[in-house]
C-alpha positions in Angstrom: 10.4 -32.7 43.6 6.8 -31.9 42.7 6.1 -35.1 40.7 6.5 -38.2 42.9 6.4 -41.8 42.2 4.0 -42.9 44.9 0.9 -44.5 43.5 2.3 -44.2 40.1 1.5 -47.1 37.4 5.0 -46.7 36.2 8.1 -46.2 38.6 11.7 -45.9 38.0 14.0 -48.1 40.3 17.5 -47.6 41.3 19.6 -44.6 41.2 17.0 -42.3 39.5 14.2 -43.4 41.7 14.3 -40.3 43.9 15.2 -38.0 41.0 12.8 -38.7 38.2 9.2 -39.8 37.4 8.6 -42.4 34.7 5.8 -41.2 32.2 5.9 -43.9 29.5 7.5 -47.2 28.6 7.4 -48.9 25.1 9.4 -51.6 23.7 9.9 -55.0 22.2 11.2 -58.2 23.6 11.6 -61.6 21.7 13.1 -65.0 22.1 16.8 -64.9 21.1 16.8 -61.2 20.5 18.0 -58.5 22.7 15.0 -56.5 24.0 14.9 -52.6 23.6 12.6 -50.6 25.9 12.2 -46.8 25.4 11.4 -45.0 28.6 10.3 -41.4 29.0 10.5 -39.6 32.3 10.9 -36.1 33.9 13.5 -34.9 36.1 14.7 -31.6 37.6 18.4 -32.7 37.0 20.3 -31.2 34.1 21.6 -33.3 31.3 25.1 -32.9 32.7 24.0 -34.5 35.8 22.4 -37.4 34.2 25.0 -38.4 31.7 26.6 -40.6 34.2 23.8 -42.8 33.9 24.7 -43.9 30.4 26.2 -47.6 30.6 24.7 -48.1 34.1 21.8 -50.4 35.0 18.4 -48.9 35.5 15.0 -50.6 36.4 11.3 -49.8 36.1 8.2 -51.2 37.5 5.0 -51.6 35.3 1.7 -52.1 36.9 0.4 -51.9 40.3 0.9 -54.0 43.5 -1.3 -56.7 42.2 -0.4 -57.1 38.6 3.1 -55.9 37.8 6.3 -56.7 36.1 9.9 -55.4 36.3 11.9 -54.1 33.3 15.6 -54.0 33.8 18.4 -53.1 31.4 21.4 -50.9 30.8 21.0 -47.4 29.7 22.4 -47.3 26.3 21.2 -43.9 25.1 19.8 -40.9 26.8 18.3 -37.9 25.1 17.0 -34.7 26.6 13.8 -33.8 24.5 12.4 -30.8 26.1 11.5 -28.8 29.2 8.2 -28.7 30.8 7.1 -27.0 33.9 10.4 -26.8 35.6 11.3 -30.3 34.6 13.6 -31.7 31.8 12.0 -34.3 29.5 14.3 -37.4 28.9 14.1 -40.4 26.8 16.2 -43.5 27.7 16.9 -46.8 26.0 17.1 -49.8 28.2 18.8 -52.9 26.5 20.4 -56.1 28.2 23.9 -56.2 29.0 24.3 -58.6 26.2 24.2 -55.7 23.5 27.3 -54.3 25.1 29.1 -57.1 23.4 28.4 -55.4 20.2 31.0 -52.8 21.1 33.6 -55.4 21.1 35.8 -57.1 18.4 38.0 -60.1 18.8 39.9 -62.9 17.1 40.4 -66.0 19.1 40.9 -69.7 18.6 38.7 -72.0 20.9 39.5 -75.8 21.3 37.9 -78.8 22.8 35.0 -76.8 24.2 31.3 -77.1 23.7 29.1 -74.2 22.8 27.5 -73.6 26.3 30.8 -73.4 28.0 32.3 -71.3 25.4 29.5 -68.8 25.5 29.4 -68.6 29.2 33.2 -68.3 29.3 32.9 -65.3 27.0 30.2 -63.6 29.2 32.3 -64.1 32.5 35.4 -62.8 30.8 33.6 -59.6 30.0 32.4 -59.4 33.5 28.7 -60.4 32.9 27.7 -63.3 35.3 23.9 -63.0 35.2 23.3 -66.1 33.3 21.1 -69.2 34.0 21.5 -72.3 32.0 18.6 -74.6 31.4 19.7 -77.3 28.9 18.7 -80.7 28.4 20.8 -81.7 25.3 24.3 -82.7 25.4 26.7 -80.6 23.3 29.9 -82.1 21.7 33.2 -80.3 22.2 34.3 -78.4 19.2 37.9 -79.4 18.3 38.5 -76.1 16.5 36.4 -72.9 16.6 37.6 -69.6 15.5 36.2 -66.2 16.2 37.8 -63.8 13.6 37.4 -60.0 13.7 33.9 -60.5 15.0 32.1 -58.8 17.9 31.5 -61.1 20.9 27.7 -60.4 20.3 27.9 -61.8 16.8 30.1 -64.7 17.5 28.0 -65.7 20.6 24.7 -65.3 18.6 26.1 -67.3 15.7 27.3 -70.2 18.0 23.9 -70.3 19.8 21.9 -70.4 16.5 24.2 -73.2 15.0 23.6 -75.2 18.2 20.0 -74.6 18.4 20.2 -72.8 21.9 17.7 -70.0 22.4 17.7 -67.4 25.0 15.4 -65.0 26.9 15.8 -62.6 29.7 14.2 -62.9 33.1 13.7 -59.3 34.6 14.0 -58.8 38.3 13.8 -55.7 40.3 17.5 -55.0 40.6 18.9 -57.1 37.6 18.1 -59.1 34.4 19.3 -62.7 33.9 19.9 -64.2 30.5 18.4 -67.7 30.2 20.0 -70.1 27.9 17.4 -73.0 27.1 16.9 -75.7 24.3 13.6 -77.5 25.5 10.0 -76.5 26.4 10.5 -77.2 29.9 12.9 -74.3 30.2 10.0 -71.6 30.0 9.1 -70.2 33.4 5.5 -70.1 34.7 3.8 -66.9 34.4 2.4 -65.1 37.6 -1.0 -66.5 36.8 -1.4 -70.0 35.7 -4.4 -69.3 33.2 -5.4 -66.4 31.2 -8.9 -66.0 29.9 -9.8 -65.0 26.2 -11.9 -62.0 25.9 -14.2 -61.6 22.8 -14.0 -58.1 21.1 -17.8 -57.9 21.6 -17.7 -58.6 25.2 -17.2 -56.2 28.1 -13.6 -55.9 29.3 -13.5 -57.6 32.8 -10.2 -58.0 34.5 -7.1 -59.4 32.7 -7.1 -61.5 29.7 -6.3 -61.7 25.9 -8.2 -60.4 22.9 -8.1 -60.1 19.2 -6.8 -63.7 18.8 -5.3 -64.5 15.3 -3.3 -67.4 14.0 -0.6 -67.3 11.4 0.6 -70.4 9.5 3.0 -70.6 6.5 4.4 -73.4 4.3 7.9 -75.0 5.0 10.2 -77.6 3.4 9.4 -81.1 3.8 12.9 -82.2 4.6 16.5 -81.4 4.9 19.7 -83.2 3.9 23.3 -82.2 5.0 26.4 -83.2 3.2 29.9 -83.4 4.8 33.2 -85.1 4.3 35.1 -87.6 6.5 38.7 -86.8 6.4 39.8 -90.0 7.8 37.9 -92.2 5.5 38.1 -89.7 2.6 34.5 -90.1 1.8 31.5 -87.9 1.5 28.9 -88.3 4.3 25.3 -87.3 4.3 22.4 -87.0 6.9 18.7 -86.1 6.5 15.6 -85.5 8.5 11.8 -85.1 7.7 9.5 -82.4 8.9 7.0 -83.2 11.7 3.6 -84.1 10.7 1.9 -81.2 12.5 3.2 -78.9 10.0 2.3 -77.8 6.5 5.0 -78.9 4.2 5.4 -79.2 0.4 6.9 -82.5 -0.6 8.5 -80.8 -3.6 10.4 -78.4 -1.5 13.5 -79.6 0.4 16.8 -78.1 1.9 20.2 -79.4 0.7 23.1 -77.9 2.2 26.9 -78.4 2.9 28.2 -78.7 6.6 31.7 -79.1 7.8 30.9 -82.2 9.8 32.3 -85.7 9.5 29.8 -88.1 10.9 26.5 -89.2 9.7 24.8 -88.8 13.0 26.1 -85.2 13.2 24.6 -84.3 9.9 21.4 -86.0 10.6 21.2 -83.8 13.9 22.0 -80.8 11.9 19.4 -81.6 9.3 16.8 -82.2 12.2 17.8 -78.8 13.6 17.4 -77.0 10.4 13.9 -78.2 10.1 13.2 -77.4 13.7 14.3 -73.8 13.0 11.8 -73.7 10.0 9.1 -75.3 12.2 9.7 -72.6 14.8 8.6 -70.0 12.3 5.7 -72.1 10.8 2.9 -71.2 13.1 2.2 -68.8 16.0 -0.7 -66.9 17.5 -1.0 -63.3 18.1 -3.2 -61.5 20.6 -3.6 -58.3 22.5 -3.0 -58.7 26.3 -3.8 -56.4 29.1 -1.9 -58.4 31.7 1.3 -56.3 32.6 3.2 -59.2 34.5 3.6 -61.3 31.3 7.1 -61.6 29.9 8.7 -63.3 27.1 9.9 -66.9 28.1 6.9 -67.5 30.3 4.1 -70.1 29.8 0.4 -70.2 30.8 -2.8 -71.9 29.9 -5.4 -70.2 27.8 -9.1 -70.6 28.6 -12.4 -69.5 27.0 -11.3 -69.5 23.2 -13.0 -72.4 21.5 -10.6 -74.6 19.5 -7.5 -72.7 20.8 -7.6 -73.4 24.5 -4.3 -74.8 25.7 -0.9 -74.2 26.9 1.1 -71.4 25.5 4.7 -69.9 25.6 5.2 -66.3 25.0 7.7 -65.8 22.1 7.5 -62.1 21.8 5.6 -59.0 22.6 5.4 -55.4 21.9 4.6 -53.5 25.2 3.3 -49.9 25.7 2.3 -48.3 29.0 1.6 -44.9 30.2 1.6 -43.7 33.7 -1.0 -41.9 35.5 0.5 -38.4 35.6 -1.6 -35.9 34.2 -5.1 -37.4 33.6 -4.8 -39.6 36.6 -5.4 -42.8 34.3 -3.0 -45.2 33.1 -2.8 -47.2 29.9 -1.3 -50.6 29.2 -1.5 -52.7 26.1 0.7 -55.4 24.6 0.7 -57.3 21.5 1.9 -60.9 22.2 3.3 -63.8 20.0 2.5 -67.2 21.2 3.2 -70.7 20.2 2.4 -74.1 21.7 4.2 -74.6 25.0 5.3 -78.2 24.0 6.7 -77.3 20.7 10.5 -77.2 20.4 11.7 -73.7 19.5 14.9 -73.1 17.9 16.3 -69.7 16.7 16.7 -68.9 13.0 20.1 -68.0 11.8 20.4 -64.3 11.8 24.1 -64.0 11.9 26.1 -65.3 9.0 29.6 -66.6 9.7 32.5 -64.5 8.4 34.0 -65.6 5.2 37.7 -65.5 5.0 38.3 -65.3 1.2 42.2 -64.6 1.4 45.0 -66.2 3.5 46.2 -65.7 6.9 49.8 -66.0 8.1 50.6 -68.3 11.0 53.5 -69.9 12.9 54.1 -73.6 13.0 54.2 -74.7 16.7 54.9 -78.0 18.6 56.4 -79.2 21.8 59.7 -77.5 22.7 61.8 -80.6 22.2 60.5 -81.3 18.6 61.4 -79.2 15.4 58.9 -81.5 13.3 55.6 -82.0 14.9 53.2 -83.9 12.8 50.5 -86.9 13.0 50.0 -89.8 10.6 48.3 -87.8 8.0 51.0 -85.1 7.8 49.1 -82.4 9.6 50.6 -79.8 11.8 49.7 -77.3 14.4 49.7 -73.6 14.1 49.2 -70.4 15.9 48.0 -67.1 14.2 50.1 -64.1 14.8 47.1 -62.4 16.3 46.4 -65.1 18.8 47.2 -63.8 22.4 45.6 -66.7 24.3 47.9 -69.6 23.4 51.6 -70.2 24.1 53.1 -71.3 20.8 53.1 -74.9 21.7 51.2 -78.0 20.8 48.1 -76.8 22.4 47.8 -73.8 20.2 45.5 -75.5 17.7 44.2 -78.8 16.5 45.8 -80.8 13.8 45.6 -78.8 10.6 45.9 -80.5 7.2 48.7 -79.3 4.8 48.5 -79.0 1.1 51.2 -81.0 -0.7 52.1 -81.4 -4.4 50.7 -84.5 -6.2 49.3 -86.3 -3.2 47.7 -89.9 -3.3 47.7 -93.1 -1.7 51.3 -93.5 -0.4 52.7 -91.1 -3.2 53.2 -87.5 -3.7 55.3 -84.8 -2.2 55.9 -84.8 1.5 57.4 -81.6 3.2 56.3 -81.0 6.6 56.5 -77.5 7.6 59.1 -77.3 10.6 58.3 -75.7 14.0 59.0 -71.9 13.8 58.3 -71.7 10.0 55.8 -69.2 8.8 52.8 -70.6 6.8 50.0 -69.3 4.9 46.6 -70.7 5.8 43.5 -70.8 3.7 39.9 -71.8 4.6 37.6 -74.4 3.2 34.7 -72.5 1.7 36.0 -69.5 3.6 35.0 -71.1 6.9 37.1 -70.0 9.8 36.6 -73.2 11.4 38.2 -75.2 8.8 41.8 -74.1 8.0 44.2 -75.8 5.7 47.8 -74.7 5.3 48.5 -74.0 1.6 52.3 -72.9 1.7 55.1 -71.4 3.4 57.0 -68.2 3.2 60.3 -66.7 4.2 60.8 -63.8 6.5 63.6 -61.9 8.1 64.4 -64.7 10.5 63.7 -67.7 8.2 65.7 -66.8 5.1 65.9 -68.6 1.8 68.5 -71.4 1.4 70.7 -69.8 -1.3 72.0 -66.3 -0.4 70.1 -63.6 -2.3 70.4 -61.6 -4.4 73.9 -62.9 -5.1 72.7 -66.4 -5.9 69.6 -65.4 -7.7 70.2 -67.8 -10.6 70.1 -70.8 -8.1 67.0 -72.8 -7.6 66.3 -76.0 -5.7 65.7 -77.5 -2.4 67.6 -77.5 0.9 66.5 -79.4 4.0 67.6 -79.3 7.5 68.9 -82.3 9.7 66.5 -82.9 12.6 66.5 -82.5 15.5 68.4 -79.3 16.0 70.5 -79.4 12.9 72.9 -76.5 12.1 72.6 -74.4 9.1 75.3 -76.5 7.3 73.4 -79.9 8.2 71.0 -81.2 5.7 70.4 -82.3 2.1 70.5 -79.9 -0.9 69.2 -80.2 -4.5 70.5 -77.2 -6.3 70.0 -75.9 -10.0 72.6 -73.2 -11.0 71.2 -71.6 -14.1 74.0 -68.8 -14.5 75.0 -68.7 -18.2 77.9 -71.1 -19.2 78.3 -72.0 -15.4 75.2 -74.2 -15.2 75.3 -77.2 -12.8 73.1 -79.3 -10.7 74.2 -80.1 -7.1 72.9 -83.1 -5.3 74.4 -83.1 -1.7 73.5 -85.5 1.1 74.3 -84.9 4.8 75.1 -88.6 5.2 74.0 -91.3 2.9 72.8 -91.0 -0.7 70.9 -94.0 -1.9 69.7 -94.7 -5.6 67.2 -97.1 -6.5 65.9 -98.0 -9.9 63.5 -101.0 -10.2 64.5 -101.4 -14.0 67.3 -99.7 -15.8 69.7 -96.7 -14.8 71.3 -95.0 -17.8 73.2 -91.9 -18.1 74.7 -89.8 -21.0 77.8 -87.8 -20.2 79.5 -85.6 -22.9 82.7 -85.3 -21.1 84.4 -86.4 -17.9 83.3 -88.4 -14.8 85.0 -88.1 -11.5 84.5 -90.1 -8.4 86.3 -89.1 -5.3 85.7 -91.5 -2.6 87.0 -91.0 1.0 86.1 -94.5 2.2 85.6 -97.7 0.3 83.7 -98.7 -2.8 81.5 -101.9 -3.1 79.8 -103.0 -6.2 77.6 -106.0 -6.3 75.8 -107.4 -9.4 73.5 -110.3 -8.5 73.0 -111.6 -11.9 74.2 -110.3 -15.4 77.3 -108.9 -16.9 79.8 -106.2 -16.1 81.2 -104.6 -19.0 83.4 -101.6 -19.8 83.9 -100.5 -23.4 86.7 -98.0 -23.9 86.4 -96.9 -27.7 89.8 -94.7 -27.4 92.1 -93.9 -24.8 93.9 -95.5 -21.7 92.6 -97.1 -18.8 94.8 -97.1 -15.4 94.1 -98.3 -12.0 96.7 -97.3 -9.3 97.0 -98.5 -5.8 99.3 -96.4 -3.7 99.2 -98.9 -0.9 97.5 -102.3 -0.6 96.7 -105.3 -2.6 94.9 -105.9 -5.9 92.9 -109.1 -6.0 90.7 -110.5 -8.8 88.8 -113.7 -7.7 86.8 -115.7 -10.0 84.9 -118.3 -8.0 83.4 -120.1 -11.0 84.3 -119.5 -14.6 87.3 -118.3 -16.6 89.7 -115.3 -16.5 90.9 -114.1 -19.8 93.1 -111.2 -20.9 93.2 -110.4 -24.7 95.5 -107.9 -26.2 94.7 -108.1 -29.8 97.2 -105.4 -31.0 100.3 -104.5 -28.9 102.0 -106.0 -25.8 101.0 -107.4 -22.5 103.5 -107.1 -19.6 103.4 -108.3 -16.0 105.9 -106.7 -13.5 106.4 -107.2 -9.9 108.9 -105.4 -7.7 109.4 -108.7 -5.6 107.7 -111.9 -6.6 105.4 -112.9 -9.3 103.6 -116.1 -8.8 101.2 -117.9 -11.1 99.4 -120.9 -9.6 97.2 -123.4 -11.3 95.8 -126.8 -9.9 95.8 -128.6 -13.3 98.0 -126.8 -15.9 100.0 -123.6 -16.8 100.7 -123.2 -20.5 102.7 -120.5 -22.3 102.4 -120.7 -26.0 103.8 -118.7 -28.9 103.2 -120.3 -32.4 104.6 -123.7 -32.3 106.6 -123.3 -29.2 105.0 -123.9 -25.7 105.8 -124.3 -22.2 103.6 -126.5 -20.4 103.6 -127.0 -16.5 101.5 -129.8 -15.0 101.6 -131.6 -11.7 103.3 -134.5 -13.6 106.2 -132.2 -15.1 107.3 -129.5 -17.2 107.3 -129.7 -20.9 109.4 -127.2 -23.2 108.7 -127.5 -26.8 109.7 -125.5 -29.8 111.5 -125.7 -33.4 114.6 -124.5 -31.5 115.0 -124.4 -27.8 117.9 -122.2 -26.5 119.0 -122.4 -23.0 121.6 -119.9 -22.2 123.3 -119.2 -18.8 125.8 -116.3 -18.6 127.2 -118.1 -15.7 126.5 -121.6 -15.0 123.7 -123.7 -16.5 122.9 -126.8 -14.3 120.6 -129.6 -15.0 120.0 -131.9 -12.0 117.7 -134.8 -11.8 117.7 -138.6 -10.6 117.9 -139.4 -14.3 118.7 -137.2 -17.1 118.1 -137.8 -20.9 119.2 -135.6 -23.6 118.0 -136.8 -27.0 118.2 -135.4 -30.4 116.6 -137.4 -33.2 119.0 -135.9 -35.9 122.1 -134.7 -34.1 123.0 -133.9 -30.5 125.8 -131.5 -30.2 127.3 -130.5 -26.9 129.5 -127.5 -27.6 131.6 -125.2 -25.4 134.0 -122.5 -26.1 136.3 -123.7 -23.5 136.1 -127.2 -22.3 133.2 -129.8 -22.5 133.4 -132.3 -19.8 131.5 -135.4 -19.3 132.2 -137.1 -15.8 130.7 -139.7 -13.6 131.2 -142.9 -11.7 130.7 -144.6 -14.8 130.7 -143.1 -18.4 129.4 -145.2 -21.2 129.3 -144.2 -24.8 127.5 -146.5 -27.4 127.1 -146.2 -31.2 125.1 -148.6 -33.2 127.1 -148.0 -36.3 130.2 -145.7 -35.7 131.7 -144.0 -32.7 134.0 -141.2 -33.4 136.2 -139.3 -31.0 138.0 -136.5 -32.8 140.3 -133.6 -31.8 143.7 -132.0 -32.3 144.9 -134.1 -29.4 142.7 -137.1 -28.3 143.5 -138.6 -25.1 142.0 -142.0 -23.7 142.9 -143.1 -20.3 
């Protein structure tokens, strides 16, 4: 081609080095911000031939062999702007590979990983490995961190800003490297160790800085962060004060809420908040004619009274034109500087996404468990969109579950089972702080009462664990169908009632107990009383014994009106150690260990067959008259029979025989 790149102030590098000539470069680069350089070049190639350059790396050299720098990036946009003297005029945007992450969107859960490892992992997964880590601080592992419908660029930027990690790009001839940093020592040294200040009235001689000006602004005097410790159920706060070198108003302070649980974490977050303000509190701006200076480099300024010292480059706007037509080149840069020993933190430019609604998720756990929980009743979940995890106990951290009427060892406790679908809300809309607010049925997990056939039924049904079948579990059911209302309380095994005071019930009609086993009733102290106002009481034992035992006290059976009867198919035995007494009016039968006493106005002893009185000595006595009478024959016999009368003895009969 007629226009070559030899001896040019600006040169293209890479695939276009032999097919184009660079005429102008202009762009901006700042700490923690993707750079954008616009290049203008001429080429004999048609637009159709150059469109393959889009998305490919391209490099440029700015300066001569003595004072130069490289600019390297990805061609993100290419425009054909004209045609001049046989050559097409093009404009191309060069940006870092980092901006390509804006073309992504992802939802993912990260666990037990710190911010640097998380960010680098995202870079590597996307195939970007030109990363250099210069970190001094330690970064705690995040127990749970969620990227939800965010581009990788927004997510990475947000995480770096929250952690206080800044970045810049190191441009090399054939690549650009993203440098992660968190301390002043992470800045690289400029190609020259010192740069002189050149006054506006002086004659320009060599490289240096001109048009020096300083910018300062007022910032808050302090910051306080508030959090909540879940384990201790207490608010926690941490605070920090601004450095003495900055201009702060004591009336102005920051008070914000963070989802952190430890005081030290909150104090660190407050200090980071102030460092972000301090990073914007003061800077110096100047014009540079030194092309090799890059953002992220540091140098020593000399010749500027009151401002000499070590500075780091925080940003610059660069403009350079090559020596094509006039034979002269032009270079100018407006640079932003700050003290090289100052801790610089990126401001928060990416707001976290706020999830105002709920998300659906699946309860997960180990394969051998159907209830997986910790001591606070928390569970583990996996969102349906999560394609990284395996629906086990590693899918999330412990997630709190909203319960009804919770308190110190009281309230409802229904732990969502593994495999259940739950609805997840987020505290203050923060994706990093989920809480399970409810469960829902689906086509696999159906309601316990068949619908719509049993739509009048309400209640609770549980499932036996582990691996209980659909018929195994407890049930508390309300049937509200008109004129068929009932309440069903069913237990898979045992049903225990406990009342610390009284148990009372009012039953309008019947009570039926159907007991397949045995029944035990124990009253430690008090009375057991049954009052039957009207009706009958029966107890039937088909087979077995009926025993009433009174260990201490009395047993009494009263029938005030009516009869009492005792019937035994075989034997009826009444036993007492002291006395048995049967009494009707003046008549009685008394049985004691000493004997039997039969007493009454009239005592009739009648035997249809034989009446036999037998004893060692028998006395029959009548205070009035004693009559022995028989319709047949009355016989008195014995070894000796003696009859005595104190007044008169009479033997009388139709025929009396003596001897």
